[in-house]
C-alpha positions as CSV (number, residue, x, y, z in Angstrom):
1,M,-14.1,3.6,7.7
2,I,-11.7,4.5,4.8
3,K,-11.6,8.1,3.0
4,T,-10.9,7.4,-0.4
5,T,-9.6,10.4,-1.5
6,L,-7.1,11.2,-4.2
7,P,-4.0,10.8,-1.4
8,I,-4.6,8.5,-0.3
9,R,-4.8,6.3,-3.7
10,R,-1.7,8.4,-4.3
11,A,0.1,7.1,-1.9
12,V,-1.2,3.8,-1.8
13,S,-0.6,3.2,-5.2
14,Q,3.5,4.1,-4.6
15,I,4.0,1.9,-1.8
16,V,3.0,-1.3,-3.7
17,R,4.7,0.3,-6.8
18,E,8.3,0.7,-4.3
19,Y,7.2,-2.8,-2.7
20,R,7.5,-4.2,-6.3
21,I,10.6,-3.2,-6.8
22,L,11.7,-4.5,-3.7
23,A,10.9,-7.7,-4.2
24,G,11.6,-8.0,-8.1
25,T,15.6,-8.2,-8.7
26,S,18.3,-6.2,-9.4
27,D,17.5,-6.7,-13.3
28,A,13.8,-6.1,-13.0
29,E,10.9,-5.5,-10.5
30,A,8.8,-8.2,-9.4
31,T,5.5,-9.2,-12.1
32,L,2.4,-8.5,-10.9
33,R,1.7,-12.1,-10.5
34,A,5.1,-13.0,-8.3
35,F,4.4,-10.2,-6.0
36,A,0.8,-11.4,-5.6
37,A,2.2,-14.4,-5.0
38,S,4.3,-13.3,-2.8
39,L,1.6,-11.8,-0.9
40,T,-0.6,-14.5,-1.0
41,E,1.5,-16.5,0.4
42,A,1.9,-15.1,3.6
43,M,-1.9,-15.6,3.7
44,Q,-2.0,-19.3,2.9
45,T,-2.9,-20.0,6.1
46,L,-5.5,-17.7,6.2
47,G,-7.3,-19.1,3.5
48,R,-6.7,-15.7,1.6
49,R,-5.4,-15.1,-2.2
50,I,-4.5,-11.6,-3.5
51,S,-4.3,-11.9,-7.2
52,H,-2.5,-10.1,-9.6
53,Q,-5.8,-8.2,-11.0
54,S,-5.6,-6.7,-7.1
55,I,-2.2,-5.2,-8.1
56,K,-3.0,-3.5,-10.7
57,N,-5.9,-1.2,-9.3
58,W,-3.8,-0.7,-6.4
59,E,-0.9,0.9,-8.2
60,D,-3.4,2.5,-10.6
61,G,-4.9,4.2,-8.3
62,R,-8.7,2.3,-9.0
63,Y,-9.5,0.8,-6.2
64,L,-7.6,0.3,-2.8
65,P,-6.7,-2.9,-0.6
66,D,-9.3,-3.9,2.4
67,G,-8.2,-2.9,5.2
68,F,-9.4,-5.5,6.7
69,A,-7.0,-8.5,4.7
70,M,-4.3,-6.1,5.4
71,L,-4.4,-6.1,9.2
72,R,-4.1,-9.9,8.5
73,L,-1.3,-9.7,6.1
74,S,0.6,-7.5,8.5
75,Q,-0.1,-9.8,11.3
76,A,0.7,-13.2,9.5
77,A,4.4,-11.8,7.8
78,N,5.2,-9.8,10.9
79,Y,8.4,-10.3,10.5
80,D,9.5,-9.8,6.4
81,W,8.8,-7.3,4.0
82,R,5.3,-8.0,3.0
83,G,4.3,-7.6,7.6
84,S,6.4,-3.5,6.4
85,F,4.5,-3.9,3.5
86,A,0.7,-4.1,5.1
87,E,1.9,-1.9,8.3
88,D,2.5,1.2,5.5
89,I,-0.2,0.5,4.0
90,L,-2.4,0.7,6.9
91,A,-1.2,3.9,7.7
92,A,-2.0,5.5,4.4
93,L,-5.4,3.7,4.8
94,Y,-5.8,5.1,8.2
95,P,-3.6,7.6,9.2
96,D,-5.2,8.5,13.0
97,A,-4.2,4.6,13.6
98,Y,-1.3,4.0,11.9
99,Q,1.8,4.7,11.7
100,P,4.1,4.0,8.2
101,A,6.3,1.0,9.3
102,T,9.1,2.4,6.5
103,E,10.8,4.5,4.9
104,I,9.1,3.9,1.6
105,G,5.5,4.8,3.9
106,R,7.0,7.7,5.2
107,R,8.1,8.7,1.6
108,A,4.2,8.3,0.2
109,I,2.6,9.6,3.3
110,A,3.9,12.5,3.2
111,A,4.4,13.0,-0.5
112,H,0.9,12.9,-1.1
113,K,-0.5,14.3,1.8
114,D,-1.9,17.5,0.4
115,A,-2.4,16.0,-3.2
116,G,-6.0,17.5,-4.5
117,A,-6.6,19.8,-2.2
118,L,-7.6,22.9,-3.5
119,V,-5.4,26.0,-2.1
120,G,-7.4,29.5,-3.3
121,K,-5.2,32.4,-3.7
122,N,-5.3,33.5,-0.3
123,G,-3.7,30.5,0.5
124,H,-7.3,29.0,2.0
125,K,-8.0,25.0,1.5
């Protein structure tokens, strides 16, 4: 079960954003459609698609990616950036079960680890 907390949404958003930048050209980040097409291409043998709307919703923090789809993507694209992307997303969704595959995932999870946690005057959460 995914705990849909603000830190998880922010970490996923940052991971998607940074991978879109990496997947683009030196002049511009990958468009939503191009990024979705790259992920879908890796999942073609599985009969799954990822839409550009899903990418936008993940990046905006509206929805979280499906954990099972990310697991399948990590297996299907094991040796390229799409597999690393999926593993970083899994680490954000299930931090007790997965480790980030790249520095992108480590930075995003660390940056948002305590986001949204309220701290009282005495330092207690």
